[in-house]
N, C-alpha and C positions, 0 to 999 in steps of 0.2 A: 480431347487434345490436351499437351501439357499447361498448368498456369504458373504464370512465371508473377511475382509480384516487387515491383517497384518502390519503395519510399525513399521519400526526399526529403532528407532530411539537413540538407546544406545549407540554411540561413544564419545567420548573423544573430538576430532579435536584439536590431539596434534598439526599438524602445520598454525591451523588458530590460534594459539600462542597468545589465549584469553582463562581469565576465564568464558566466558558466555559460555555455551555448546551448540556446532556446531550447533544443528536444530532451533537453536535460533535466530542466526544472522540473519540480514534482508535481503528480497531481492525488490525492489520495496517497502518496507514499510511495507512488514509482512514476519514473521519468516519463514524460507525451511521451516521448517514443518509443518504452516499455509498452505502454499501453498498448499504440498497436501493434506493435510483435504479438503480445498476448492474443489480439484480437484475431491475426491472422491464423497462429498456430493450428485453428483447427479444420485451417482449407486446404491442407497437404500439399502445397503448391512444389514444384519443383523443385524451384528456390525464390529466396526471398535476397533481392536489392534494395541493401543499404544506401542511400546516395550520401555521402558525409562532404563535406567543407570547410564553412568555420569550426576547427578546436575540431579537427577532424579526428586527431591521433582521440584525444579524450570522449569524443563520440563511441569510439569504434572498442574502446576499453572496455567500457559501459557498461555495451552492449555483445558481448564477443560471446557469451554464454549461448545466446539465443540460437548461433549456428544461422546467420545470416550473412549476407558476402556484401562486402564495401567495395564502392567504387568512389571517385573522389571527384569532385567538380573543384576546380582551380583556374582561374577564379570563379566569381557566381555571375552567370553573365543571362540569368530568367532561366523559366521553369523547361522552355522546350531544348534550354543546353543544357540542363540537369539530364535530361533524357537520355540526349545524343551520348555523355558518357558508361550509360548499359549499353546501348547496341553492341560494342565488341563481344559482349557476357551474354546477348540474351539468343536465342534458337532461331530460327527462321520459320517454327509454324506453331501454333498451341496462339493460348490467352498469355495478354498481359494485361492484369492491374496494377494503375496507380494509384496510391494512397498520401496521405502528408505529412510526417512527422510530428508536424504539431496542433495535427488534429483528433484526439488522443481518445474522443469514445466512438467512433465509427463501431456500428455492432458489428459483429461476425455476419450475422444473416445477411445485413448492407452488403457487405462485401462481396460477400456468395451470390445475392443476387446481380451487384455487378457484373459480375465475371459471366455468371452461368446467360445474362441476357447477349450478352454480346456473341456467345456462341462459333468463335472464332470468324466472322461474318460484317457485325457491325460496330459499328462505336460506340459506344454507350457513353451518357454524361449525366454524373449526378447532380442532382438540382434537392434546387429547397424555395419555398415561395417565403420572402421576406418582406415585414412589416418594410423596415428601413435596409435595404441590400448597400447601401454605401461600402465599397472598395470591394465589392464581388464584382467580378464579369459578368455579362447580362446575357442571357440567355435570348439569341433571336430569332423569331420561328415566321414560319410563312403564310401571309396575314396577317400578322400579328396576332393568329387567335392561339388559344391555349393549349390548342389538340394539335399545331401546325405544325408539321416538319420544322426540325431543330436545322436552320441553318448556316446557324456563326455565333462566335461567343464573341464580345466586347468587352476588354478591360474595363474597367471603370475608371480607367485614367485619359482610355482614349475616345469615350462612348461620347455620345452628342446631345446635348440636354434630354431630348427627345428617349433615348435611349435610357435615357437615367432612368426613367419612370418608370422604365419594365421593374418589377417587381421579381422573377424568377432569376435566380442567381445561380452562378454554378461552382461550385462547392470545392474544386482543384483535384477531384476523385474520380476517373475515369475506367473503361476497361477498352482497351482493342485488339485486334487482330495482328500477333506480334510481327509478322511478315510487314506487313501494309504500316505499324507505329512506325518499325525501324526507317522504313523510306520516307515516313514523311516527316519524322524531327531531322533526316538530315538534308532536307530540301528548303530549311525553315530560313526565313531572313529576320532582319534587326532592325528592319525598317520602322521605326516607331517611335512613339515619343523619347521613349526608357533608351530604347538602343538596344532592347535584349531581346532574345528568341522567347519568344511566347508558344508553350503549348499548345495552346487554345486557337494558336494560327490552323492546328490539323484540319479543324470542323471543316475552314472550305474547304480545304483540298480532299475531303471524304467524299463534300455536296457534291464538287465537280467532276468525281471520278465515278458518281452515282452508288457510294458506299453507304447502306442506310445510317443515317445518325442518330440516338433515340437519346431520349432525356427521359432519367430515372429518378421520381421524387424520394428522398428520405423520409422517413416516419417524421422524425422531430427535428427540431431546430438543433437541439443539446448535441445529438448525435454527429453535427458538422459544422460546429463551432470552434473555430480554430483561436490560439492560443499568440496573441503580440504584446502585451503589456501585464504589470501584475494585476492589473486591476480584469481582464478578460480571464489570467489565471485563474482569482479570487472566484468570480462571479461561476464558471466552471465547474469550481471544487465545488463549489453551495447546490449546484444543479445535480452533479455528481452526486451526492451525499446525499437529496432529497428524493435520486431514484430510488437508493437501494434502501432508504428506509422503507419509504412506500414498500419495494419487494419483499422485507418484512415485517412491514403491519398487514400484507395482504396475507401473509401467512400467521398470521396470529400474534406474534409479537408488540407487545405493547410497549411504545415509547413515548417517556413525558412530554417531551417535544421535539419531531424528528427535525425542525431547523438549528439542534442544539444536540447533532449527533454525527458524529464520524466512525468512520470504518476504513480503514488502509490496507483492508486482506479480502480474508474469506471468514465471515463467520455465520457457525451453523446454527441453530435454534430449535429446543424442544417446545413442546406446549406449555402456554402460562408463563411462557418467560417475561420481565419486567425491567425494561433501563432507561435508569432516570437522566436528567439531562449530561449533559458536558463529558461523557464516557468517552472514552477513543479506542479503539479496536485494531488491532497489527497480527499481522502474519496469519499463520490461523487459529481459531478460538472456538469453542464449543461448549455450549449452556444447555444443561438437562434441563427437563420439564421443571418447569418452578422457582426455577431459580431467579435470582431478583439482583441487580446492579445496581448500585449505590450512586449516588450525583458525584461529577469530579474521580470518576478510577480511570485508570491507565489498564488496560490488560493487552496482554502479546505472548503471541502462542502459549495458551492452558489447554485445558480441556474441566471444566466445570462440572460436577454431577449433576443429579438433581435435588432440589430444596436447599440448594447454599445461600448464603447470603453474605454478597461483598459491600460490605459498609462503606461510606461514606470517604472518599480520598487517598483509598486504595492503591496500589500500584505494583502491579503482579507483571513479570519480565521473565518469559521462558527461554530466549533467545535460543537457541538449538535445542535444549536440552529439554525443554519444555516444564512448566507447571501441570502438577494435576491436585483437584481439589477435590474429596469424596463427598457422598450424600449427606446433606443436613449440616457441612461445615458453614463455622459464622466466621468469616475472612474480617480486620480492622474495626473501627476506622481508621487510617492512618497507619495502616500494615503495608511494610514489601517484600514479596516473596520473588526470590530471583531463581535463575536456572536449577534445574536437577530437586525444586519443593515438590514430594511427593506426600501428600497429606489426606488420613482417611477420613471414613464419615467420624462425624460430628466432630471434628477438633475443634478450638477454637485458636484462632491467632488478633490478637487484639492491638491495641493500640500502641506503634513504633515498637513494634515486634516484626524483625528481620528473620527473615527465613529463607537458607542457602544450603542445595546440594545434601538436603535432609529428609529424613520419614519420618512420621510420626504415625503413632496408631489409634487407632478408633478413640475417642473420646479425649485423645493430649489435648492441654491448654499452656497456651503460654500467653498470659492474658495484658502484658503490660511492660516497657520500657526491655525487653530482652531481644537475644539473639541466639539463631543455634544456625550453625554452618558445619558440614560434613558431618551429621549424628545420626545417630538410628537408633529414634525414640518407640517407648513402646508404648500398649495403649491405656488409657486412664492417667497418664503422666501428668501430675502439675508442675509447670518450672518458673519457680517465682520469679516478680518482676526484679529489674537490675543485674537477673543472671548471665551469664555467657558462656559461651563453649570459647575454648583460648585453641581453637585451632591447628594456626603458624605460628614456628617455629622460627619464622626470619628465611626457610629457604623450602620445607617444604608444609604438607598439609599433613594432619592426622587426624583419626575418627574418632570417636566421643560415641560409645553405648549405654544407652538411657533404657532398663529394663523395664516391664508392666508394673504398675502402681507404686514409682517413685514419688518421693514429693522432695523438690527442688526450692529449697527456700530463699528469702530476697539476696539480693548484690551478692550472689556465689560465682569463683569463676571454676570452669572445669576445664583442667589442661590437659588436654589431649596428647597422647593417648590415655583413656580411661574408659571404665565400667562400671557405672553403680548396675545393683543386682538386683534383681525383683523385689518391690518392698520396700527398695532402702531409703535412707531419709537423709538428705542432706539441711544440715543447722545453717539459718541465716548467715551472709556474712564469711562463708569458709570459701575458702581455695584450696580445695583438692587438685592432690596429684599422684593417687594413688589410687588403684581398683575396693569399691566397696562392696560387700558381698552383698547377699542379698538378705533383706530385715536389716542391716543393720544401720545405727546412728552415725556416722560422719560429721565432726565439729571440726573443722581446723580454723582458729584464729586466737590472735592473741587474747588470754586473760585479763577479766575488765577488773579493774585497779580503782579503791575510792579512795583521795584523800581529805582527809580532813580536816576545816578547816583556811580552805585552802580559798586564795583571794584573786583575783584576775588583776590582771596590771593594769595602772590607771595610766594617763595622760601626764606628765610633767606640766604643770603651770606656770 
């Protein structure tokens, strides 16, 4: 039978104290809601429905690419009221899986198990045993036994002192036969302390009709924790990063300190990779065998081949074009590689060197205080400190071509478009505006003049 997934994302999130809708706050570089959408993608649902409310237009625009369908809850009168808004777009058969847009780390496998346990016949609740279940609805089981049949969920605000002692909490996620769910939610009442329509009240309806009510316990607390405040968001960020760090270390990656590691995308590592403290990875990053990443690096959308060393405080941002670094290359410290940088094997890029949209051949070196933009650089080139390619004329970008074995002295300006032939040499301090032939020496600077007996001006007393 068809699976429909409903994600509740209408809440304001008052405790976030932010103008941004709660579900758009980011964890590991993605919004809370995007995490849930990504989790559900492998389930191949017939449709995914996101219930929006506060900041609806902003939330819908931010997640439009997911292909989800949106329904609005205006005003927000509780979780049951939220599901009522989906009734017109839900079919009359199959299973509906209900998730929360502010519970970002639910695992795909857990969501799948929840839907499968329903089997279009049972109401299945995802629960968790907590040391402190404050704020969670309590699971009330027959006879108070841990294995007793689920009889009801009591919201924390409505629970008696005895019920608040229960440790099994409802996570806010469930799966139900769609036809029954539609009928139950339309029969809800708001006769409670908050004057809201509670989705949890359908448990009593299911019990009264003899429909099986199952409690499926989540594997761990982290995957069912919600975000209601900046403190909770920060706590979940560290939990998520620890989970990612442990996965990498189990695969053989050596992290200097897993508590000081951040991954906001996908990191693929070969054998014997070492990552020092405070490094941040975003987008898709591939690290070959034996790559070493120094402390305090930022690496985004890059492929780094085996044996390369990225020294401390290096910033690599491939954006959509990507950055590639060849085997045995040495980068940094304090280097910056921008989109389109393609560095061959054994290339050296040193401190305060910036490379953008340029290709460097094997063994090329730019070790200090230099800029290479829109350039094609041959093998074994030595590019001097303080030298730049002047690639922009105020309207258009132009390319610089540097052949193999070229030596560019310090403090040179190569005004593109210009070509330096194989083996050419450019004297320090030169501004090159015309092509230089293979093996030629080019010097373009004012002639040095010495004035004998010259004295510096003196201050008047």
